[in-house]
Backbone as JSON Lines, residues from 0, in Angstrom:
{"i":0,"aa":"X","n":[13.05,7.76,18.85],"ca":[12.12,7.08,18.02],"c":[12.25,7.51,16.39]}
{"i":1,"aa":"X","n":[13.53,7.39,16.33],"ca":[13.87,8.24,15.27],"c":[14.28,7.09,14.02]}
{"i":2,"aa":"X","n":[14.69,5.86,14.36],"ca":[15.05,4.64,13.48],"c":[14.01,4.21,12.49]}
{"i":3,"aa":"X","n":[13.99,3.65,11.4],"ca":[13.23,3.26,10.69],"c":[12.16,2.27,11.25]}
{"i":4,"aa":"X","n":[13.31,1.38,12.18],"ca":[12.71,-0.18,13.03],"c":[11.77,0.55,13.71]}
{"i":5,"aa":"X","n":[11.78,1.37,14.94],"ca":[11.01,2.01,15.65],"c":[9.87,2.9,14.94]}
{"i":6,"aa":"X","n":[9.9,3.75,13.7],"ca":[8.74,4.04,13.28],"c":[7.88,3.02,12.92]}
{"i":7,"aa":"X","n":[8.62,1.92,12.29],"ca":[7.42,0.7,11.7],"c":[6.8,0.29,12.64]}
{"i":8,"aa":"X","n":[7.44,0.03,14.01],"ca":[6.86,-0.95,14.94],"c":[5.53,0.06,15.57]}
{"i":9,"aa":"X","n":[6.01,1.29,15.72],"ca":[5.06,1.98,15.95],"c":[3.78,2.35,15.06]}
{"i":10,"aa":"X","n":[4.03,2.3,13.9],"ca":[2.9,2.49,12.66],"c":[2.25,1.1,12.55]}
{"i":11,"aa":"X","n":[2.83,-0.12,12.67],"ca":[2.39,-0.99,13.03],"c":[1.3,-1.62,14.1]}
{"i":12,"aa":"X","n":[1.65,-1.04,15.21],"ca":[0.75,-0.81,16.39],"c":[-0.42,0.11,16.34]}
{"i":13,"aa":"X","n":[-0.25,0.56,15.53],"ca":[-1.63,1.7,15.5],"c":[-2.54,0.77,14.58]}
{"i":14,"aa":"X","n":[-2.42,-0.37,13.96],"ca":[-3.26,-1.07,13.34],"c":[-4.16,-1.77,14.22]}
{"i":15,"aa":"X","n":[-3.45,-1.93,15.59],"ca":[-4.41,-2.91,16.55],"c":[-4.8,-1.97,17.57]}
{"i":16,"aa":"X","n":[-5.08,-0.96,17.18],"ca":[-5.71,0.16,18.17],"c":[-6.89,0.24,18.23]}
{"i":17,"aa":"X","n":[-8.03,-0.01,19.34],"ca":[-9.57,0.38,18.78],"c":[-10.03,1.48,18.51]}
{"i":18,"aa":"X","n":[-10.97,1.61,17.36],"ca":[-11.22,2.65,16.79],"c":[-12.55,3.37,17.97]}
{"i":19,"aa":"X","n":[-12.31,4.72,17.88],"ca":[-13.2,5.5,18.37],"c":[-14.5,6.19,17.28]}
{"i":20,"aa":"X","n":[-15.58,5.57,17.29],"ca":[-16.44,6.09,15.85],"c":[-16.67,5.08,14.79]}
{"i":21,"aa":"X","n":[-15.84,4.23,14.87],"ca":[-16.05,2.74,14.59],"c":[-15.72,2.8,13.15]}
{"i":22,"aa":"X","n":[-14.85,3.69,12.3],"ca":[-14.34,3.3,11.03],"c":[-13.14,4.12,10.67]}
{"i":23,"aa":"X","n":[-12.57,3.96,9.8],"ca":[-11.5,4.62,9.41],"c":[-11.24,5.16,8.19]}
{"i":24,"aa":"X","n":[-10.84,6.45,7.82],"ca":[-10.93,6.96,6.6],"c":[-9.63,7.6,6.26]}
{"i":25,"aa":"X","n":[-9.19,6.94,5.08],"ca":[-7.93,6.7,4.29],"c":[-7.68,8.22,3.99]}
{"i":26,"aa":"X","n":[-6.69,9.05,4.07],"ca":[-6.24,10.29,3.21],"c":[-4.96,10.23,2.6]}
{"i":27,"aa":"X","n":[-5.47,10.61,1.13],"ca":[-4.14,10.47,0.08],"c":[-4.59,9.04,-0.55]}
{"i":28,"aa":"X","n":[-3.42,8.33,-1.35],"ca":[-3.21,7.0,-1.94],"c":[-2.37,6.34,-1.45]}
{"i":29,"aa":"X","n":[-2.74,5.49,-0.64],"ca":[-1.79,4.34,0.24],"c":[-1.36,3.52,-0.98]}
{"i":30,"aa":"X","n":[0.01,3.19,-1.12],"ca":[0.57,2.57,-2.3],"c":[1.3,1.29,-2.01]}
{"i":31,"aa":"X","n":[1.52,1.42,-0.67],"ca":[2.46,0.38,-0.17],"c":[2.38,0.27,1.42]}
{"i":32,"aa":"X","n":[2.96,-0.72,1.56],"ca":[3.49,-1.46,3.44],"c":[4.69,-0.75,3.8]}
{"i":33,"aa":"X","n":[5.1,-0.73,4.82],"ca":[6.41,-0.3,5.46],"c":[7.38,-1.83,5.28]}
{"i":34,"aa":"X","n":[6.55,-2.86,5.32],"ca":[7.22,-4.21,5.18],"c":[6.99,-4.93,3.55]}
{"i":35,"aa":"X","n":[7.77,-5.44,3.19],"ca":[7.64,-6.25,2.17],"c":[6.86,-7.4,2.55]}
{"i":36,"aa":"X","n":[5.34,-7.49,1.72],"ca":[4.62,-8.56,2.01],"c":[4.98,-10.11,1.83]}
{"i":37,"aa":"X","n":[4.87,-11.12,2.55],"ca":[5.45,-12.26,2.79],"c":[4.47,-13.27,1.96]}
{"i":38,"aa":"X","n":[4.81,-14.31,1.72],"ca":[3.69,-15.35,1.15],"c":[2.51,-15.65,1.85]}
{"i":39,"aa":"X","n":[2.54,-15.64,3.17],"ca":[1.32,-15.92,4.23],"c":[0.53,-14.77,3.97]}
{"i":40,"aa":"X","n":[0.94,-13.34,3.49],"ca":[0.14,-11.93,3.44],"c":[-0.53,-12.3,2.07]}
{"i":41,"aa":"X","n":[0.41,-12.69,0.81],"ca":[-0.33,-12.71,-0.15],"c":[-1.61,-14.24,-0.14]}
{"i":42,"aa":"X","n":[-1.39,-15.09,0.37],"ca":[-2.23,-16.07,0.29],"c":[-3.29,-15.37,1.29]}
{"i":43,"aa":"X","n":[-3.25,-14.9,2.22],"ca":[-4.31,-14.38,2.99],"c":[-5.02,-13.32,2.17]}
{"i":44,"aa":"X","n":[-4.37,-12.39,1.37],"ca":[-4.86,-11.38,0.42],"c":[-6.02,-11.96,-0.32]}
{"i":45,"aa":"X","n":[-4.97,-13.32,-1.25],"ca":[-6.02,-13.68,-2.33],"c":[-7.23,-14.1,-1.47]}
{"i":46,"aa":"X","n":[-7.26,-14.92,-0.68],"ca":[-8.31,-15.49,0.36],"c":[-9.34,-14.38,0.54]}
{"i":47,"aa":"X","n":[-8.98,-13.27,1.05],"ca":[-9.61,-12.24,1.45],"c":[-10.44,-11.79,0.17]}
{"i":48,"aa":"X","n":[-9.83,-11.65,-0.91],"ca":[-10.47,-10.83,-2.28],"c":[-11.56,-11.78,-2.66]}
{"i":49,"aa":"X","n":[-11.06,-12.95,-2.56],"ca":[-12.06,-14.21,-3.17],"c":[-13.56,-14.04,-2.32]}
{"i":50,"aa":"X","n":[-13.42,-14.14,-1.01],"ca":[-14.58,-14.16,-0.36],"c":[-15.48,-12.51,-0.45]}
{"i":51,"aa":"X","n":[-14.4,-11.55,-0.71],"ca":[-14.85,-10.37,-0.55],"c":[-15.87,-10.17,-1.96]}
{"i":52,"aa":"X","n":[-15.07,-10.57,-2.84],"ca":[-15.79,-10.76,-4.39],"c":[-17.31,-11.47,-4.42]}
{"i":53,"aa":"X","n":[-16.95,-12.32,-3.66],"ca":[-18.49,-13.59,-3.49],"c":[-19.29,-12.9,-2.98]}
{"i":54,"aa":"X","n":[-19.12,-12.12,-1.84],"ca":[-20.04,-11.31,-0.78],"c":[-20.79,-10.02,-1.53]}
{"i":55,"aa":"X","n":[-19.94,-9.3,-2.14],"ca":[-20.28,-8.25,-2.98],"c":[-21.37,-8.96,-4.38]}
{"i":56,"aa":"X","n":[-20.66,-10.07,-4.97],"ca":[-21.32,-10.27,-6.25],"c":[-22.6,-10.76,-5.96]}
{"i":57,"aa":"X","n":[-22.89,-11.72,-4.46],"ca":[-24.51,-11.97,-3.92],"c":[-25.03,-10.82,-3.95]}
{"i":58,"aa":"X","n":[-24.55,-9.78,-3.3],"ca":[-25.37,-8.67,-3.14],"c":[-25.96,-7.78,-3.94]}
{"i":59,"aa":"X","n":[-25.11,-7.65,-4.99],"ca":[-25.55,-7.44,-6.25],"c":[-26.2,-8.09,-7.19]}
{"i":60,"aa":"X","n":[-26.16,-9.17,-7.6],"ca":[-26.54,-9.92,-8.47],"c":[-27.25,-11.34,-7.5]}
{"i":61,"aa":"X","n":[-28.23,-11.42,-6.85],"ca":[-28.77,-12.6,-6.38],"c":[-29.12,-13.71,-6.96]}
{"i":62,"aa":"X","n":[-29.48,-13.28,-8.19],"ca":[-30.31,-14.06,-9.16],"c":[-29.2,-15.05,-9.89]}
{"i":63,"aa":"X","n":[-27.73,-14.43,-9.97],"ca":[-26.57,-15.08,-10.88],"c":[-25.87,-16.09,-9.85]}
{"i":64,"aa":"X","n":[-25.47,-17.08,-10.37],"ca":[-24.69,-17.73,-9.78],"c":[-23.31,-17.01,-9.24]}
{"i":65,"aa":"X","n":[-23.05,-17.21,-8.16],"ca":[-21.74,-16.48,-7.6],"c":[-20.38,-16.48,-8.04]}
{"i":66,"aa":"X","n":[-19.88,-15.66,-8.59],"ca":[-18.57,-15.81,-9.3],"c":[-18.71,-15.82,-11.05]}
{"i":67,"aa":"X","n":[-19.78,-15.89,-11.54],"ca":[-20.05,-16.4,-12.85],"c":[-20.17,-14.82,-13.74]}
{"i":68,"aa":"X","n":[-20.26,-13.74,-13.07],"ca":[-20.49,-12.44,-13.86],"c":[-19.52,-11.17,-13.09]}
{"i":69,"aa":"X","n":[-19.07,-10.73,-14.31],"ca":[-18.44,-9.68,-13.6],"c":[-18.35,-8.13,-14.42]}
{"i":70,"aa":"X","n":[-19.14,-6.98,-14.13],"ca":[-19.56,-6.22,-14.86],"c":[-18.34,-5.61,-15.28]}
{"i":71,"aa":"X","n":[-18.04,-5.07,-16.93],"ca":[-16.79,-5.05,-17.15],"c":[-17.02,-3.35,-17.63]}
{"i":72,"aa":"X","n":[-18.2,-2.4,-17.57],"ca":[-18.18,-1.23,-18.06],"c":[-18.01,-0.09,-17.22]}
{"i":73,"aa":"X","n":[-16.82,0.0,-16.37],"ca":[-16.54,0.71,-15.29],"c":[-15.3,0.73,-15.35]}
{"i":74,"aa":"X","n":[-14.73,1.97,-14.44],"ca":[-13.58,2.23,-14.1],"c":[-12.66,1.06,-13.47]}
{"i":75,"aa":"X","n":[-13.18,0.4,-12.34],"ca":[-12.34,-0.64,-11.86],"c":[-11.88,-1.78,-12.83]}
{"i":76,"aa":"X","n":[-12.69,-2.07,-13.71],"ca":[-12.31,-3.27,-15.01],"c":[-11.33,-2.63,-15.87]}
{"i":77,"aa":"X","n":[-10.89,-1.27,-15.98],"ca":[-9.99,-0.87,-16.91],"c":[-8.65,-0.29,-15.68]}
{"i":78,"aa":"X","n":[-8.85,-0.46,-14.29],"ca":[-7.74,0.0,-13.58],"c":[-6.33,-0.46,-13.97]}
{"i":79,"aa":"X","n":[-6.51,-1.96,-14.1],"ca":[-4.97,-2.34,-14.51],"c":[-4.52,-2.49,-15.65]}
{"i":80,"aa":"X","n":[-5.32,-2.13,-16.47],"ca":[-4.92,-2.13,-18.12],"c":[-4.74,-0.49,-18.61]}
{"i":81,"aa":"X","n":[-4.79,0.35,-17.89],"ca":[-5.1,1.77,-18.78],"c":[-4.0,2.22,-19.4]}
{"i":82,"aa":"X","n":[-2.56,1.91,-18.81],"ca":[-1.41,1.64,-19.53],"c":[-0.63,0.94,-20.4]}
{"i":83,"aa":"X","n":[-1.2,-0.29,-20.87],"ca":[-0.6,-1.49,-21.05],"c":[-0.1,-1.2,-22.49]}
{"i":84,"aa":"X","n":[-0.54,-0.6,-23.23],"ca":[-0.32,-0.4,-24.89],"c":[1.43,0.11,-24.97]}
{"i":85,"aa":"X","n":[2.24,-0.2,-25.6],"ca":[3.48,0.47,-25.89],"c":[4.56,0.18,-24.33]}
{"i":86,"aa":"X","n":[4.21,-0.8,-23.58],"ca":[4.79,-0.74,-22.35],"c":[5.49,-2.1,-22.17]}
{"i":87,"aa":"X","n":[6.4,-2.67,-22.39],"ca":[7.05,-3.96,-22.01],"c":[6.8,-4.07,-20.32]}
{"i":88,"aa":"X","n":[6.71,-5.23,-20.32],"ca":[6.48,-5.5,-18.77],"c":[5.53,-4.76,-18.04]}
{"i":89,"aa":"X","n":[4.56,-4.56,-18.84],"ca":[3.26,-3.88,-17.89],"c":[3.03,-4.77,-16.85]}
{"i":90,"aa":"X","n":[2.69,-5.87,-17.34],"ca":[1.82,-6.59,-16.15],"c":[2.6,-7.07,-14.94]}
{"i":91,"aa":"X","n":[4.07,-7.35,-15.34],"ca":[4.67,-7.28,-14.05],"c":[4.62,-6.16,-13.13]}
{"i":92,"aa":"X","n":[4.48,-5.1,-13.83],"ca":[4.6,-3.73,-12.73],"c":[3.06,-3.8,-12.26]}
{"i":93,"aa":"X","n":[2.05,-4.0,-12.81],"ca":[0.58,-4.41,-12.06],"c":[0.83,-5.46,-10.91]}
{"i":94,"aa":"X","n":[1.36,-6.53,-11.1],"ca":[1.85,-7.45,-10.21],"c":[2.37,-7.0,-9.11]}
{"i":95,"aa":"X","n":[3.3,-6.51,-9.09],"ca":[4.19,-5.86,-8.01],"c":[3.43,-4.68,-7.28]}
{"i":96,"aa":"X","n":[2.65,-3.9,-8.12],"ca":[1.51,-3.2,-7.45],"c":[0.69,-3.83,-6.53]}
{"i":97,"aa":"X","n":[-0.08,-4.79,-6.93],"ca":[-1.21,-5.66,-6.41],"c":[-0.38,-5.96,-4.85]}
{"i":98,"aa":"X","n":[0.6,-6.7,-5.29],"ca":[1.57,-7.41,-4.2],"c":[1.93,-6.14,-3.1]}
{"i":99,"aa":"X","n":[1.95,-4.97,-3.29],"ca":[2.15,-3.77,-2.43],"c":[1.01,-3.62,-1.51]}
{"i":100,"aa":"X","n":[-0.16,-3.35,-2.4],"ca":[-1.4,-3.16,-1.72],"c":[-1.85,-4.16,-0.71]}
{"i":101,"aa":"X","n":[-1.39,-5.31,-1.05],"ca":[-2.09,-6.3,0.11],"c":[-2.04,-6.03,1.38]}
{"i":102,"aa":"X","n":[-0.74,-5.84,1.98],"ca":[-0.91,-5.64,3.57],"c":[-1.63,-4.17,4.05]}
{"i":103,"aa":"X","n":[-1.53,-3.5,3.13],"ca":[-2.4,-2.27,3.15],"c":[-3.65,-2.19,3.26]}
{"i":104,"aa":"X","n":[-4.26,-3.03,2.15],"ca":[-5.89,-3.18,2.31],"c":[-6.34,-4.2,3.54]}
{"i":105,"aa":"X","n":[-5.07,-5.28,3.81],"ca":[-5.64,-6.34,4.63],"c":[-5.76,-5.5,6.19]}
{"i":106,"aa":"X","n":[-4.63,-4.53,6.11],"ca":[-4.41,-3.91,7.61],"c":[-5.97,-2.87,7.59]}
{"i":107,"aa":"X","n":[-6.43,-2.28,6.79],"ca":[-7.32,-1.33,6.71],"c":[-8.47,-2.12,7.01]}
{"i":108,"aa":"X","n":[-8.88,-3.19,6.61],"ca":[-10.33,-4.13,7.02],"c":[-10.29,-4.54,8.17]}
{"i":109,"aa":"X","n":[-9.13,-4.96,8.52],"ca":[-8.86,-5.14,10.06],"c":[-8.73,-6.95,9.93]}
{"i":110,"aa":"X","n":[-7.95,-7.27,9.2],"ca":[-7.51,-8.82,8.78],"c":[-5.91,-9.06,9.08]}
{"i":111,"aa":"X","n":[-5.7,-9.31,10.44],"ca":[-4.39,-9.73,10.84],"c":[-4.1,-10.77,10.3]}
{"i":112,"aa":"X","n":[-3.29,-10.88,9.19],"ca":[-2.44,-11.91,8.5],"c":[-1.61,-12.53,9.14]}
{"i":113,"aa":"X","n":[-0.91,-11.77,10.06],"ca":[0.14,-12.21,11.07],"c":[0.09,-13.33,11.93]}
{"i":114,"aa":"X","n":[-1.32,-13.35,12.16],"ca":[-1.87,-13.97,13.3],"c":[-1.43,-15.58,13.43]}
{"i":115,"aa":"X","n":[-1.06,-16.1,12.52],"ca":[-0.94,-17.62,12.71],"c":[-1.83,-18.5,12.34]}
{"i":116,"aa":"X","n":[-2.23,-19.6,12.55],"ca":[-3.29,-20.27,11.99],"c":[-4.67,-19.63,11.82]}
{"i":117,"aa":"X","n":[-4.96,-20.0,10.99],"ca":[-6.71,-19.72,11.03],"c":[-7.5,-20.03,12.03]}
């Protein structure tokens, strides 16, 4: 099991294993997946983010209509914009990093976007 294809198959198989204890702890900083994200993956990620945002918004701000308020006085608001000044093409880099995170996030939360139709 030394070829890259075998390693990728092994790693992707780990995602489908049942968890003992019911949680996953990520160690380190996952920055990408072994496979390039497909359009299906990106669309699944976009949909997942939309509903995840609505759920968190509803829990934090039940009195405000869903999706109309985003708090900007925190580290999350600045995450994508920290090094934009003086760097040409910074948004393209941010886009590529977001695309690379998509399969990692979906796998971490247990959303198997490869399973065909919804």
